[in-house]
C-alpha positions, 0 to 999 in steps of 0.5 A: 696681966699674966704673960705666962708661967715663965715670966716673973714680975719684979720692981727694980730701983734706978737712980731716978725711979722705981721700974715695974717689969715682967721678964721671962725666957732665956737667950739674948736679952731683949728689952721691949718698951711700950707707948702712950697711953699703955703699959708693958701689957701691950706686948702680951701677944708677942712677948711670950713667943719671943721668950722662947728664943730671947730673955724678954724684959717688958717694963713700965716706963717711969710715969706709966703703969705701975712704975713710979711717977717722980716729981717733975721740974720746970724744965720737965727733965725727970721725963725727958727721954734721956732720963727714961733711957738711963732708967732702962740701961740701969734696969738691964744692968740690974739683970746682969746685961751690959749690952742688949737688943731693944724694940720700942713702940710710940713713946718707947720708940722715942726712948729707944732713939735717945738710948741708942744715941747716949749708950751706943756701946750697949745696944746691939740692935734696935727697932722703932715702931710707928714713929718718925724722929721727934725732932723731924716731926716738930720741925716739919709741922704743918696743918696736917700734922697738927690736926692728926697729932693734935694730942702732942699740942694739947698734952703740953699745955701748962697749968694742969689744963690737960690733966683736968680735962682728961681727968674729967673722963679718963675712960672716954679719953683713953678709949677714944685714943685707942679707937682713933689710932687703930685700924677700923674693926680692931678689938683690943683684948678686954684684959688689956683694956682693963689694965690700961684703964686701971693705970691711966685713970690715976691722976698721977699717971695722967699728970706724968704722961702729960710731963712726958709730952712736955719734955718732948716739946722742950728738953728733948728737942734741946738734946736732939738738937745738940746731937744732930751730927750723931747718927744711930750707929747700930743696925735699926729696924723701923716698922709702921702701920700701913693704915696709920698716920705715920704712913700717910705723912712721911717717907719713913725709911727716907727720914730714918736714913737721915738719923741712923747709919744702917736702916731697914724697915716696912709697913705692916698691915695695921694701924698705930698699935702694931703689936696688938693689931698685927702680932704675927707680923711683929713677932716674925720681923723681930725674930728675923731681925734679932734672931742672929744676934 
């Protein structure tokens, strides 16, 4: 999917993966990370406008889109947020940046959280969209959460169970996820849907995305518990959908204040997929928050 003439598509090898990305514009570097079950294409309504002010970098996380899908391990460490964060730091270094701005949605936001803890000297400001911290969500699990976030518990099942079930009809599964988590009446662009389906229908992508969730329920929690005494030090913006599950379940600002030193945020008029459902508000908030960096 073409973001515009000023964007270039490149592949960058990191120490653990090969990352597909598009980048364009000039100015302060701004890294944008996507969520599940999407790719960098989820930023198509926002990135071209931000590129008028920033050098915008939109990668596919390892395991997603056209990035590589490294073999996993019994501890799922190749799909830990620590490994994904390291990829992104190495990508930005390859582009010439030792520090940068970063925003992430969903799984990408979890990578942002880990990146801010592991590389505080590199992150000038960060934004996380429509999440509460992974550790908090698991540790406060109840029937409401388990029902609304059933996929967290489905995707971590062993022995290829979710892979086989999703693989039986990936088009149906992906379409239902987009419909389930967006606000009523939201229509994703045909071009974006086609790109999500092209990538997610591949067995290796289904498996890698399951490994992402398996890591979240195991090694990521270990890393989080080791770092409970650490907080995100850089200014943090949290945005969430007023019509989504996160808004119905958590006092988002209060929760994030337990995990970060400087937090601000608000709910936007959307469901889960903020950059596609309410791109104007996302653009305005990111420009306001990052614009003086």
